[in-house]
N, CA, C and O atoms as a Maestro MAE file, in Angstrom:
{
 s_m_m2io_version
 :::
 2.0.0
}

f_m_ct {
 s_m_title
 :::
 protein
 m_atom[292] {
  # First column is atom index #
  i_m_mmod_type
  r_m_x_coord
  r_m_y_coord
  r_m_z_coord
  i_m_residue_number
  s_m_chain_name
  s_m_pdb_residue_name
  s_m_pdb_atom_name
  i_m_atomic_number
  :::
  1 25 -3.139 12.710 7.496 1 A "PHE " " N  " 7
  2 3 -2.600 11.493 6.919 1 A "PHE " " CA " 6
  3 2 -3.008 11.367 5.450 1 A "PHE " " C  " 6
  4 15 -2.184 11.025 4.601 1 A "PHE " " O  " 8
  5 25 -4.273 11.641 5.154 2 A "ASN " " N  " 7
  6 3 -4.725 11.546 3.758 2 A "ASN " " CA " 6
  7 2 -3.892 12.435 2.838 2 A "ASN " " C  " 6
  8 15 -3.485 12.004 1.759 2 A "ASN " " O  " 8
  9 25 -3.639 13.666 3.258 3 A "ALA " " N  " 7
  10 3 -2.838 14.580 2.442 3 A "ALA " " CA " 6
  11 2 -1.422 14.046 2.264 3 A "ALA " " C  " 6
  12 15 -0.853 14.151 1.178 3 A "ALA " " O  " 8
  13 25 -0.854 13.480 3.308 4 A "HIS " " N  " 7
  14 3 0.497 12.915 3.225 4 A "HIS " " CA " 6
  15 2 0.534 11.751 2.228 4 A "HIS " " C  " 6
  16 15 1.454 11.655 1.417 4 A "HIS " " O  " 8
  17 25 -0.455 10.881 2.291 5 A "VAL " " N  " 7
  18 3 -0.528 9.752 1.354 5 A "VAL " " CA " 6
  19 2 -0.652 10.257 -0.074 5 A "VAL " " C  " 6
  20 15 0.032 9.758 -0.968 5 A "VAL " " O  " 8
  21 25 -1.514 11.236 -0.299 6 A "LEU " " N  " 7
  22 3 -1.688 11.769 -1.653 6 A "LEU " " CA " 6
  23 2 -0.415 12.416 -2.187 6 A "LEU " " C  " 6
  24 15 -0.144 12.357 -3.386 6 A "LEU " " O  " 8
  25 25 0.367 13.033 -1.303 7 A "ARG " " N  " 7
  26 3 1.617 13.664 -1.746 7 A "ARG " " CA " 6
  27 2 2.730 12.651 -1.995 7 A "ARG " " C  " 6
  28 15 3.642 12.926 -2.775 7 A "ARG " " O  " 8
  29 25 2.676 11.500 -1.358 8 A "THR " " N  " 7
  30 3 3.809 10.575 -1.419 8 A "THR " " CA " 6
  31 2 3.556 9.274 -2.172 8 A "THR " " C  " 6
  32 15 4.516 8.569 -2.482 8 A "THR " " O  " 8
  33 25 2.325 8.928 -2.478 9 A "HIS " " N  " 7
  34 3 2.069 7.626 -3.086 9 A "HIS " " CA " 6
  35 2 2.778 7.442 -4.426 9 A "HIS " " C  " 6
  36 15 3.072 6.312 -4.816 9 A "HIS " " O  " 8
  37 25 3.053 8.521 -5.127 10 A "LYS " " N  " 7
  38 3 3.731 8.411 -6.432 10 A "LYS " " CA " 6
  39 2 5.177 7.951 -6.283 10 A "LYS " " C  " 6
  40 15 5.814 7.594 -7.274 10 A "LYS " " O  " 8
  41 25 5.701 7.955 -5.067 11 A "LEU " " N  " 7
  42 3 7.062 7.484 -4.818 11 A "LEU " " CA " 6
  43 2 7.133 5.961 -4.737 11 A "LEU " " C  " 6
  44 15 8.219 5.393 -4.613 11 A "LEU " " O  " 8
  45 25 5.984 5.304 -4.806 12 A "LEU " " N  " 7
  46 3 5.914 3.847 -4.727 12 A "LEU " " CA " 6
  47 2 5.487 3.311 -6.095 12 A "LEU " " C  " 6
  48 15 4.292 3.203 -6.367 12 A "LEU " " O  " 8
  49 25 6.455 2.972 -6.961 13 A "PRO " " N  " 7
  50 3 6.129 2.572 -8.336 13 A "PRO " " CA " 6
  51 2 5.280 1.307 -8.396 13 A "PRO " " C  " 6
  52 15 5.394 0.422 -7.548 13 A "PRO " " O  " 8
  53 25 4.437 1.242 -9.401 14 A "LEU " " N  " 7
  54 3 3.563 0.110 -9.686 14 A "LEU " " CA " 6
  55 2 2.521 -0.141 -8.601 14 A "LEU " " C  " 6
  56 15 1.956 -1.233 -8.538 14 A "LEU " " O  " 8
  57 25 2.257 0.845 -7.745 15 A "SER " " N  " 7
  58 3 1.305 0.667 -6.656 15 A "SER " " CA " 6
  59 2 0.382 1.874 -6.536 15 A "SER " " C  " 6
  60 15 0.740 2.995 -6.898 15 A "SER " " O  " 8
  61 25 -0.803 1.616 -6.024 16 A "THR " " N  " 7
  62 3 -1.772 2.661 -5.761 16 A "THR " " CA " 6
  63 2 -2.346 2.425 -4.371 16 A "THR " " C  " 6
  64 15 -2.468 1.282 -3.929 16 A "THR " " O  " 8
  65 25 -2.696 3.502 -3.687 17 A "ILE " " N  " 7
  66 3 -3.296 3.389 -2.367 17 A "ILE " " CA " 6
  67 2 -4.710 3.940 -2.449 17 A "ILE " " C  " 6
  68 15 -4.941 5.014 -3.006 17 A "ILE " " O  " 8
  69 25 -5.660 3.188 -1.882 18 A "SER " " N  " 7
  70 3 -7.050 3.639 -1.882 18 A "SER " " CA " 6
  71 2 -7.616 3.536 -0.469 18 A "SER " " C  " 6
  72 15 -7.054 2.875 0.404 18 A "SER " " O  " 8
  73 25 -8.727 4.200 -0.280 19 A "LEU " " N  " 7
  74 3 -9.457 4.136 0.987 19 A "LEU " " CA " 6
  75 2 -10.691 3.285 0.732 19 A "LEU " " C  " 6
  76 15 -11.551 3.655 -0.067 19 A "LEU " " O  " 8
  77 25 -10.779 2.143 1.408 20 A "ASP " " N  " 7
  78 3 -11.865 1.192 1.194 20 A "ASP " " CA " 6
  79 2 -12.467 0.781 2.533 20 A "ASP " " C  " 6
  80 15 -11.888 1.012 3.594 20 A "ASP " " O  " 8
  81 25 -13.631 0.173 2.457 21 A "SER " " N  " 7
  82 3 -14.269 -0.382 3.645 21 A "SER " " CA " 6
  83 2 -14.171 -1.898 3.554 21 A "SER " " C  " 6
  84 15 -14.643 -2.500 2.590 21 A "SER " " O  " 8
  85 25 -13.563 -2.509 4.552 22 A "ILE " " N  " 7
  86 3 -13.406 -3.957 4.583 22 A "ILE " " CA " 6
  87 2 -14.119 -4.461 5.831 22 A "ILE " " C  " 6
  88 15 -13.732 -4.134 6.953 22 A "ILE " " O  " 8
  89 25 -15.148 -5.247 5.629 23 A "GLY " " N  " 7
  90 3 -15.931 -5.723 6.755 23 A "GLY " " CA " 6
  91 2 -16.580 -4.592 7.531 23 A "GLY " " C  " 6
  92 15 -16.784 -4.698 8.740 23 A "GLY " " O  " 8
  93 25 -16.907 -3.504 6.834 24 A "GLY " " N  " 7
  94 3 -17.533 -2.362 7.471 24 A "GLY " " CA " 6
  95 2 -16.564 -1.428 8.176 24 A "GLY " " C  " 6
  96 15 -16.976 -0.436 8.778 24 A "GLY " " O  " 8
  97 25 -15.270 -1.746 8.103 25 A "VAL " " N  " 7
  98 3 -14.252 -0.919 8.751 25 A "VAL " " CA " 6
  99 2 -13.441 -0.198 7.671 25 A "VAL " " C  " 6
  100 15 -12.823 -0.849 6.828 25 A "VAL " " O  " 8
  101 25 -13.437 1.141 7.688 26 A "PRO " " N  " 7
  102 3 -12.654 1.855 6.681 26 A "PRO " " CA " 6
  103 2 -11.160 1.662 6.903 26 A "PRO " " C  " 6
  104 15 -10.678 1.646 8.035 26 A "PRO " " O  " 8
  105 25 -10.447 1.516 5.802 27 A "GLY " " N  " 7
  106 3 -8.997 1.351 5.892 27 A "GLY " " CA " 6
  107 2 -8.351 1.587 4.545 27 A "GLY " " C  " 6
  108 15 -9.027 1.742 3.528 27 A "GLY " " O  " 8
  109 25 -7.051 1.612 4.556 28 A "TYR " " N  " 7
  110 3 -6.281 1.845 3.345 28 A "TYR " " CA " 6
  111 2 -5.891 0.519 2.713 28 A "TYR " " C  " 6
  112 15 -5.576 -0.450 3.404 28 A "TYR " " O  " 8
  113 25 -5.919 0.495 1.383 29 A "THR " " N  " 7
  114 3 -5.533 -0.684 0.626 29 A "THR " " CA " 6
  115 2 -4.477 -0.267 -0.378 29 A "THR " " C  " 6
  116 15 -4.639 0.739 -1.070 29 A "THR " " O  " 8
  117 25 -3.395 -1.032 -0.464 30 A "MET " " N  " 7
  118 3 -2.388 -0.787 -1.490 30 A "MET " " CA " 6
  119 2 -2.523 -1.911 -2.512 30 A "MET " " C  " 6
  120 15 -2.583 -3.088 -2.155 30 A "MET " " O  " 8
  121 25 -2.569 -1.534 -3.779 31 A "PHE " " N  " 7
  122 3 -2.744 -2.538 -4.819 31 A "PHE " " CA " 6
  123 2 -1.984 -2.139 -6.072 31 A "PHE " " C  " 6
  124 15 -1.554 -0.994 -6.218 31 A "PHE " " O  " 8
  125 25 -1.828 -3.079 -6.953 32 A "GLY " " N  " 7
  126 3 -1.178 -2.837 -8.229 32 A "GLY " " CA " 6
  127 2 -1.902 -3.617 -9.311 32 A "GLY " " C  " 6
  128 15 -2.606 -4.581 -9.012 32 A "GLY " " O  " 8
  129 25 -1.740 -3.219 -10.547 33 A "ALA " " N  " 7
  130 3 -2.342 -3.912 -11.677 33 A "ALA " " CA " 6
  131 2 -1.273 -4.728 -12.387 33 A "ALA " " C  " 6
  132 15 -0.150 -4.262 -12.585 33 A "ALA " " O  " 8
  133 25 -1.627 -5.939 -12.766 34 A "LEU " " N  " 7
  134 3 -0.701 -6.805 -13.475 34 A "LEU " " CA " 6
  135 2 -1.073 -6.843 -14.952 34 A "LEU " " C  " 6
  136 15 -2.249 -6.790 -15.310 34 A "LEU " " O  " 8
  137 25 -0.063 -6.934 -15.796 35 A "ASP " " N  " 7
  138 3 -0.254 -6.997 -17.245 35 A "ASP " " CA " 6
  139 2 -0.559 -8.438 -17.639 35 A "ASP " " C  " 6
  140 15 0.246 -9.333 -17.379 35 A "ASP " " O  " 8
  141 25 -1.701 -8.671 -18.259 36 A "THR " " N  " 7
  142 3 -2.090 -10.030 -18.644 36 A "THR " " CA " 6
  143 2 -1.173 -10.630 -19.711 36 A "THR " " C  " 6
  144 15 -1.165 -11.845 -19.911 36 A "THR " " O  " 8
  145 25 -0.410 -9.792 -20.389 37 A "HIS " " N  " 7
  146 3 0.487 -10.275 -21.437 37 A "HIS " " CA " 6
  147 2 1.945 -10.312 -20.981 37 A "HIS " " C  " 6
  148 15 2.844 -10.548 -21.789 37 A "HIS " " O  " 8
  149 25 2.173 -10.084 -19.715 38 A "ALA " " N  " 7
  150 3 3.540 -10.028 -19.195 38 A "ALA " " CA " 6
  151 2 4.143 -11.422 -19.090 38 A "ALA " " C  " 6
  152 15 3.439 -12.421 -18.940 38 A "ALA " " O  " 8
  153 25 5.444 -11.456 -19.172 39 A "THR " " N  " 7
  154 3 6.154 -12.717 -18.965 39 A "THR " " CA " 6
  155 2 6.133 -13.059 -17.482 39 A "THR " " C  " 6
  156 15 5.831 -12.208 -16.646 39 A "THR " " O  " 8
  157 25 6.449 -14.293 -17.162 40 A "LEU " " N  " 7
  158 3 6.500 -14.710 -15.764 40 A "LEU " " CA " 6
  159 2 7.513 -13.858 -14.995 40 A "LEU " " C  " 6
  160 15 7.267 -13.484 -13.848 40 A "LEU " " O  " 8
  161 25 8.637 -13.557 -15.618 41 A "ALA " " N  " 7
  162 3 9.659 -12.735 -14.962 41 A "ALA " " CA " 6
  163 2 9.117 -11.339 -14.650 41 A "ALA " " C  " 6
  164 15 9.378 -10.794 -13.577 41 A "ALA " " O  " 8
  165 25 8.369 -10.768 -15.580 42 A "SER " " N  " 7
  166 3 7.786 -9.442 -15.354 42 A "SER " " CA " 6
  167 2 6.739 -9.481 -14.249 42 A "SER " " C  " 6
  168 15 6.682 -8.581 -13.411 42 A "SER " " O  " 8
  169 25 5.910 -10.521 -14.246 43 A "LEU " " N  " 7
  170 3 4.908 -10.659 -13.195 43 A "LEU " " CA " 6
  171 2 5.565 -10.793 -11.823 43 A "LEU " " C  " 6
  172 15 5.118 -10.187 -10.850 43 A "LEU " " O  " 8
  173 25 6.609 -11.577 -11.757 44 A "MET " " N  " 7
  174 3 7.326 -11.738 -10.485 44 A "MET " " CA " 6
  175 2 7.906 -10.401 -10.034 44 A "MET " " C  " 6
  176 15 7.854 -10.065 -8.851 44 A "MET " " O  " 8
  177 25 8.457 -9.642 -10.974 45 A "PHE " " N  " 7
  178 3 8.997 -8.319 -10.639 45 A "PHE " " CA " 6
  179 2 7.900 -7.406 -10.095 45 A "PHE " " C  " 6
  180 15 8.100 -6.717 -9.095 45 A "PHE " " O  " 8
  181 25 6.750 -7.403 -10.751 46 A "GLU " " N  " 7
  182 3 5.645 -6.544 -10.324 46 A "GLU " " CA " 6
  183 2 5.129 -6.952 -8.941 46 A "GLU " " C  " 6
  184 15 4.852 -6.086 -8.112 46 A "GLU " " O  " 8
  185 25 4.998 -8.239 -8.685 47 A "ILE " " N  " 7
  186 3 4.522 -8.717 -7.379 47 A "ILE " " CA " 6
  187 2 5.536 -8.401 -6.292 47 A "ILE " " C  " 6
  188 15 5.166 -7.960 -5.204 47 A "ILE " " O  " 8
  189 25 6.817 -8.625 -6.581 48 A "GLU " " N  " 7
  190 3 7.867 -8.310 -5.602 48 A "GLU " " CA " 6
  191 2 7.923 -6.807 -5.321 48 A "GLU " " C  " 6
  192 15 8.117 -6.392 -4.178 48 A "GLU " " O  " 8
  193 25 7.752 -5.992 -6.370 49 A "THR " " N  " 7
  194 3 7.757 -4.539 -6.189 49 A "THR " " CA " 6
  195 2 6.588 -4.107 -5.308 49 A "THR " " C  " 6
  196 15 6.761 -3.271 -4.421 49 A "THR " " O  " 8
  197 25 5.409 -4.663 -5.539 50 A "LEU " " N  " 7
  198 3 4.253 -4.331 -4.712 50 A "LEU " " CA " 6
  199 2 4.501 -4.723 -3.256 50 A "LEU " " C  " 6
  200 15 4.190 -3.951 -2.349 50 A "LEU " " O  " 8
  201 25 5.055 -5.909 -3.026 51 A "ALA " " N  " 7
  202 3 5.349 -6.348 -1.656 51 A "ALA " " CA " 6
  203 2 6.351 -5.402 -0.991 51 A "ALA " " C  " 6
  204 15 6.177 -5.033 0.171 51 A "ALA " " O  " 8
  205 25 7.394 -5.009 -1.716 52 A "GLU " " N  " 7
  206 3 8.383 -4.066 -1.185 52 A "GLU " " CA " 6
  207 2 7.733 -2.712 -0.891 52 A "GLU " " C  " 6
  208 15 8.076 -2.056 0.092 52 A "GLU " " O  " 8
  209 25 6.800 -2.300 -1.742 53 A "ASN " " N  " 7
  210 3 6.122 -1.021 -1.545 53 A "ASN " " CA " 6
  211 2 5.239 -1.031 -0.300 53 A "ASN " " C  " 6
  212 15 5.134 -0.020 0.395 53 A "ASN " " O  " 8
  213 25 4.605 -2.166 -0.016 54 A "VAL " " N  " 7
  214 3 3.786 -2.265 1.194 54 A "VAL " " CA " 6
  215 2 4.685 -2.066 2.415 54 A "VAL " " C  " 6
  216 15 4.319 -1.348 3.346 54 A "VAL " " O  " 8
  217 25 5.849 -2.695 2.411 55 A "ILE " " N  " 7
  218 3 6.797 -2.531 3.524 55 A "ILE " " CA " 6
  219 2 7.286 -1.084 3.584 55 A "ILE " " C  " 6
  220 15 7.343 -0.496 4.663 55 A "ILE " " O  " 8
  221 25 7.637 -0.510 2.440 56 A "SER " " N  " 7
  222 3 8.107 0.877 2.403 56 A "SER " " CA " 6
  223 2 7.030 1.844 2.883 56 A "SER " " C  " 6
  224 15 7.326 2.793 3.609 56 A "SER " " O  " 8
  225 25 5.787 1.609 2.483 57 A "ALA " " N  " 7
  226 3 4.691 2.484 2.911 57 A "ALA " " CA " 6
  227 2 4.500 2.393 4.419 57 A "ALA " " C  " 6
  228 15 4.281 3.407 5.082 57 A "ALA " " O  " 8
  229 25 4.581 1.188 4.957 58 A "THR " " N  " 7
  230 3 4.441 1.017 6.400 58 A "THR " " CA " 6
  231 2 5.518 1.792 7.141 58 A "THR " " C  " 6
  232 15 5.248 2.426 8.161 58 A "THR " " O  " 8
  233 25 6.734 1.738 6.627 59 A "GLU " " N  " 7
  234 3 7.831 2.475 7.255 59 A "GLU " " CA " 6
  235 2 7.656 3.986 7.073 59 A "GLU " " C  " 6
  236 15 7.878 4.751 8.012 59 A "GLU " " O  " 8
  237 25 7.262 4.414 5.881 60 A "ALA " " N  " 7
  238 3 7.120 5.845 5.596 60 A "ALA " " CA " 6
  239 2 5.965 6.471 6.376 60 A "ALA " " C  " 6
  240 15 6.038 7.632 6.777 60 A "ALA " " O  " 8
  241 25 4.911 5.706 6.586 61 A "TYR " " N  " 7
  242 3 3.724 6.231 7.261 61 A "TYR " " CA " 6
  243 2 3.688 5.873 8.744 61 A "TYR " " C  " 6
  244 15 2.695 6.139 9.421 61 A "TYR " " O  " 8
  245 25 4.758 5.274 9.251 62 A "ARG " " N  " 7
  246 3 4.821 4.850 10.648 62 A "ARG " " CA " 6
  247 2 4.396 5.929 11.646 62 A "ARG " " C  " 6
  248 15 3.687 5.615 12.602 62 A "ARG " " O  " 8
  249 25 4.805 7.199 11.458 63 A "PRO " " N  " 7
  250 3 4.395 8.222 12.427 63 A "PRO " " CA " 6
  251 2 2.869 8.385 12.531 63 A "PRO " " C  " 6
  252 15 2.366 8.893 13.534 63 A "PRO " " O  " 8
  253 25 2.145 7.959 11.507 64 A "PHE " " N  " 7
  254 3 0.697 8.112 11.497 64 A "PHE " " CA " 6
  255 2 -0.033 6.859 11.976 64 A "PHE " " C  " 6
  256 15 -1.234 6.901 12.245 64 A "PHE " " O  " 8
  257 25 0.693 5.746 12.083 65 A "LEU " " N  " 7
  258 3 0.058 4.469 12.409 65 A "LEU " " CA " 6
  259 2 -0.013 4.261 13.910 65 A "LEU " " C  " 6
  260 15 0.860 4.698 14.659 65 A "LEU " " O  " 8
  261 25 -1.066 3.588 14.331 66 A "ARG " " N  " 7
  262 3 -1.238 3.259 15.744 66 A "ARG " " CA " 6
  263 2 -1.059 1.763 15.914 66 A "ARG " " C  " 6
  264 15 -1.397 0.987 15.021 66 A "ARG " " O  " 8
  265 25 -0.534 1.361 17.047 67 A "THR " " N  " 7
  266 3 -0.428 -0.063 17.342 67 A "THR " " CA " 6
  267 2 -1.767 -0.560 17.852 67 A "THR " " C  " 6
  268 15 -2.615 0.240 18.248 67 A "THR " " O  " 8
  269 25 -1.967 -1.859 17.848 68 A "ALA " " N  " 7
  270 3 -3.214 -2.433 18.339 68 A "ALA " " CA " 6
  271 2 -3.431 -2.068 19.797 68 A "ALA " " C  " 6
  272 15 -4.570 -1.854 20.211 68 A "ALA " " O  " 8
  273 25 -2.379 -1.992 20.576 69 A "THR " " N  " 7
  274 3 -2.498 -1.635 21.984 69 A "THR " " CA " 6
  275 2 -3.000 -0.204 22.134 69 A "THR " " C  " 6
  276 15 -3.869 0.063 22.964 69 A "THR " " O  " 8
  277 25 -2.464 0.717 21.342 70 A "ARG " " N  " 7
  278 3 -2.874 2.116 21.433 70 A "ARG " " CA " 6
  279 2 -4.308 2.304 20.966 70 A "ARG " " C  " 6
  280 15 -5.013 3.167 21.490 70 A "ARG " " O  " 8
  281 25 -4.762 1.509 19.983 71 A "ARG " " N  " 7
  282 3 -6.128 1.640 19.482 71 A "ARG " " CA " 6
  283 2 -7.159 1.314 20.563 71 A "ARG " " C  " 6
  284 15 -8.219 1.937 20.625 71 A "ARG " " O  " 8
  285 25 -6.844 0.337 21.410 72 A "LYS " " N  " 7
  286 3 -7.773 -0.084 22.457 72 A "LYS " " CA " 6
  287 2 -7.913 0.972 23.535 72 A "LYS " " C  " 6
  288 15 -8.950 1.060 24.192 72 A "LYS " " O  " 8
  289 25 -6.882 1.770 23.719 73 A "ALA " " N  " 7
  290 3 -6.894 2.768 24.802 73 A "ALA " " CA " 6
  291 2 -7.831 3.902 24.537 73 A "ALA " " C  " 6
  292 15 -7.946 4.813 25.358 73 A "ALA " " O  " 8
  :::
 }
 m_bond[291] {
  # First column is bond index #
  i_m_from
  i_m_to
  i_m_order
  :::
  1 1 2 1
  2 2 3 1
  3 3 4 2
  4 3 5 1
  5 5 6 1
  6 6 7 1
  7 7 8 2
  8 7 9 1
  9 9 10 1
  10 10 11 1
  11 11 12 2
  12 11 13 1
  13 13 14 1
  14 14 15 1
  15 15 16 2
  16 15 17 1
  17 17 18 1
  18 18 19 1
  19 19 20 2
  20 19 21 1
  21 21 22 1
  22 22 23 1
  23 23 24 2
  24 23 25 1
  25 25 26 1
  26 26 27 1
  27 27 28 2
  28 27 29 1
  29 29 30 1
  30 30 31 1
  31 31 32 2
  32 31 33 1
  33 33 34 1
  34 34 35 1
  35 35 36 2
  36 35 37 1
  37 37 38 1
  38 38 39 1
  39 39 40 2
  40 39 41 1
  41 41 42 1
  42 42 43 1
  43 43 44 2
  44 43 45 1
  45 45 46 1
  46 46 47 1
  47 47 48 2
  48 47 49 1
  49 49 50 1
  50 50 51 1
  51 51 52 2
  52 51 53 1
  53 53 54 1
  54 54 55 1
  55 55 56 2
  56 55 57 1
  57 57 58 1
  58 58 59 1
  59 59 60 2
  60 59 61 1
  61 61 62 1
  62 62 63 1
  63 63 64 2
  64 63 65 1
  65 65 66 1
  66 66 67 1
  67 67 68 2
  68 67 69 1
  69 69 70 1
  70 70 71 1
  71 71 72 2
  72 71 73 1
  73 73 74 1
  74 74 75 1
  75 75 76 2
  76 75 77 1
  77 77 78 1
  78 78 79 1
  79 79 80 2
  80 79 81 1
  81 81 82 1
  82 82 83 1
  83 83 84 2
  84 83 85 1
  85 85 86 1
  86 86 87 1
  87 87 88 2
  88 87 89 1
  89 89 90 1
  90 90 91 1
  91 91 92 2
  92 91 93 1
  93 93 94 1
  94 94 95 1
  95 95 96 2
  96 95 97 1
  97 97 98 1
  98 98 99 1
  99 99 100 2
  100 99 101 1
  101 101 102 1
  102 102 103 1
  103 103 104 2
  104 103 105 1
  105 105 106 1
  106 106 107 1
  107 107 108 2
  108 107 109 1
  109 109 110 1
  110 110 111 1
  111 111 112 2
  112 111 113 1
  113 113 114 1
  114 114 115 1
  115 115 116 2
  116 115 117 1
  117 117 118 1
  118 118 119 1
  119 119 120 2
  120 119 121 1
  121 121 122 1
  122 122 123 1
  123 123 124 2
  124 123 125 1
  125 125 126 1
  126 126 127 1
  127 127 128 2
  128 127 129 1
  129 129 130 1
  130 130 131 1
  131 131 132 2
  132 131 133 1
  133 133 134 1
  134 134 135 1
  135 135 136 2
  136 135 137 1
  137 137 138 1
  138 138 139 1
  139 139 140 2
  140 139 141 1
  141 141 142 1
  142 142 143 1
  143 143 144 2
  144 143 145 1
  145 145 146 1
  146 146 147 1
  147 147 148 2
  148 147 149 1
  149 149 150 1
  150 150 151 1
  151 151 152 2
  152 151 153 1
  153 153 154 1
  154 154 155 1
  155 155 156 2
  156 155 157 1
  157 157 158 1
  158 158 159 1
  159 159 160 2
  160 159 161 1
  161 161 162 1
  162 162 163 1
  163 163 164 2
  164 163 165 1
  165 165 166 1
  166 166 167 1
  167 167 168 2
  168 167 169 1
  169 169 170 1
  170 170 171 1
  171 171 172 2
  172 171 173 1
  173 173 174 1
  174 174 175 1
  175 175 176 2
  176 175 177 1
  177 177 178 1
  178 178 179 1
  179 179 180 2
  180 179 181 1
  181 181 182 1
  182 182 183 1
  183 183 184 2
  184 183 185 1
  185 185 186 1
  186 186 187 1
  187 187 188 2
  188 187 189 1
  189 189 190 1
  190 190 191 1
  191 191 192 2
  192 191 193 1
  193 193 194 1
  194 194 195 1
  195 195 196 2
  196 195 197 1
  197 197 198 1
  198 198 199 1
  199 199 200 2
  200 199 201 1
  201 201 202 1
  202 202 203 1
  203 203 204 2
  204 203 205 1
  205 205 206 1
  206 206 207 1
  207 207 208 2
  208 207 209 1
  209 209 210 1
  210 210 211 1
  211 211 212 2
  212 211 213 1
  213 213 214 1
  214 214 215 1
  215 215 216 2
  216 215 217 1
  217 217 218 1
  218 218 219 1
  219 219 220 2
  220 219 221 1
  221 221 222 1
  222 222 223 1
  223 223 224 2
  224 223 225 1
  225 225 226 1
  226 226 227 1
  227 227 228 2
  228 227 229 1
  229 229 230 1
  230 230 231 1
  231 231 232 2
  232 231 233 1
  233 233 234 1
  234 234 235 1
  235 235 236 2
  236 235 237 1
  237 237 238 1
  238 238 239 1
  239 239 240 2
  240 239 241 1
  241 241 242 1
  242 242 243 1
  243 243 244 2
  244 243 245 1
  245 245 246 1
  246 246 247 1
  247 247 248 2
  248 247 249 1
  249 249 250 1
  250 250 251 1
  251 251 252 2
  252 251 253 1
  253 253 254 1
  254 254 255 1
  255 255 256 2
  256 255 257 1
  257 257 258 1
  258 258 259 1
  259 259 260 2
  260 259 261 1
  261 261 262 1
  262 262 263 1
  263 263 264 2
  264 263 265 1
  265 265 266 1
  266 266 267 1
  267 267 268 2
  268 267 269 1
  269 269 270 1
  270 270 271 1
  271 271 272 2
  272 271 273 1
  273 273 274 1
  274 274 275 1
  275 275 276 2
  276 275 277 1
  277 277 278 1
  278 278 279 1
  279 279 280 2
  280 279 281 1
  281 281 282 1
  282 282 283 1
  283 283 284 2
  284 283 285 1
  285 285 286 1
  286 286 287 1
  287 287 288 2
  288 287 289 1
  289 289 290 1
  290 290 291 1
  291 291 292 2
  :::
 }
}
C-alpha cells in the first residue's frame, strides 16, 4: 500500500499524504497548504480540491482499505 500511495499521490493536486500517529494509532493523513495571501475564491478552490481529493483517494485506494467489521475479525 505504501508503494502504491507513493506512486499515485501526485495525481491528487494540492494535496499530500503522510503517515502519522493519531492517538497512538498509526494512520494516513491527507493535507494541503493554503496560501496566506490568496483570495477567498482561491482559498475556497483549494479547500474544495482537498475535499475532492480525499474522496478520490478513498475510491482509488479502496482495494487496500478494510471496513470496521473486517478489522475486528
